[in-house]
N, C-alpha and C positions, 0 to 999 in steps of 0.2 A: 528701514521700513519694508523694503522689498524682500530682504532676507527673512524677516519675521513672517511675512505673508507666504513666502515659498516654504518655510518650515511648517507653517500651519497646514498648507495644502498637502505636503508630504506626509505629515502626521495623520491627517484625515484619510488619505489613501491607504496608509499602513493599517489603520484601525479597520477600515472597510474590508481590506483583504483578509485580515485576521478573523473578522466575523464570518466571511465566506468559508474559510478553512474550517472554522468551528462547526458551521452548518454541515459540512461534508462529514466530519467526524461524528456528529450527533446521530447520523443514520446508521453507524456501525453498532454492532451488538454491545450493549452496556455492561454485560457480565464479565468482560475481559478486564482484569485489573492492570494497573500500571506495570507491575513486575512481570506479569505474563506478556503484556504487550512488548516489553523490552526483549524478552526471550524470543518472541515471534519475529520481531524485527531482525534480531541477530540471526535467527534461523533462515529467514528469507535471504538476507544478505549473503550468508555463508553457503548454505545448502542449495537454495534455488539459484543463487548467483554463480555457482560452479558450472551450471549449464546455460543459464539465461544471461550471463554476463554480470560482473560485479556491480555495474550501474543499472542492471536489468534492461539493458538496451539490445540484448540479443547476443548469442554465441552459438553453442551447439543447439540450444533451444531458442524459440522465438523471443522477441522483445516483450517485456512486460510493462511497457510504458502506459501512462494514463490514457493516451489517445487510443492505443490498441485495445486496452482493457475495457474502455467505455463502450466499444462495439460489441462486447460479449455479454449476454445476460448474466446477472449475478448468480443465479442458480447454476448455470453451466460452469462458471468459474469455481464455485464452491465444490461442485462434483469433481472437477478435474483435480483440484488441490487435494481433496479428501480421498478420492478413489483412484486417481491417476488416469492414464489413457492406455487401455490395453492395445498391444501391438506397436507401441511406441516406447521410446526410452523414458517417458514421463511416469515416474512412480507415484503411487498413492501414498499419502502421509498419515493415513488413519491410525497407524500404530504409534505415531508420535504426537498427534494433535487431535483435538476434539472437533466435531462439526462446527461448534461455535468459534473455535480458533480459525478454522478454514473460512468461515463467513467473515470474520474480522479481517483476515488477510485479503480476501477478495474485495471487501470494501476499501481497504487501504490501497490496493492496486488500482482500483477505479478512481480513487481520489488523487493518486500520485503518491507512490510509496515514499515514506520518509527518507530523506537523503542523509540524515545524521546517522552515521554508522557507530557512534559511541554507545548507542543503546544496547 
């Protein structure tokens, strides 16, 4: 009986957390399809990760953790991703991504970037 109750509580907690994650994703631009999302995840992991650390916890560039990204207004993140930061090593990615892509990446960084690197 105790195991059944414990399982039910754990299942409810898992469902509640899945609902919260979905809410964060629903704020992201809807125009980015699944295949493009996978490409963007791969790009962030490989290209951004080369300076910001493979786990995005910092390296040559600052950490891109959810906690740090939550402190930065979304529009600022989008601008930095898309246009870069003049006078710093941070390049703009506008030759490789659209503004909608940059906005999707910014949303994902603020929500906690996906850890699954198989995408």
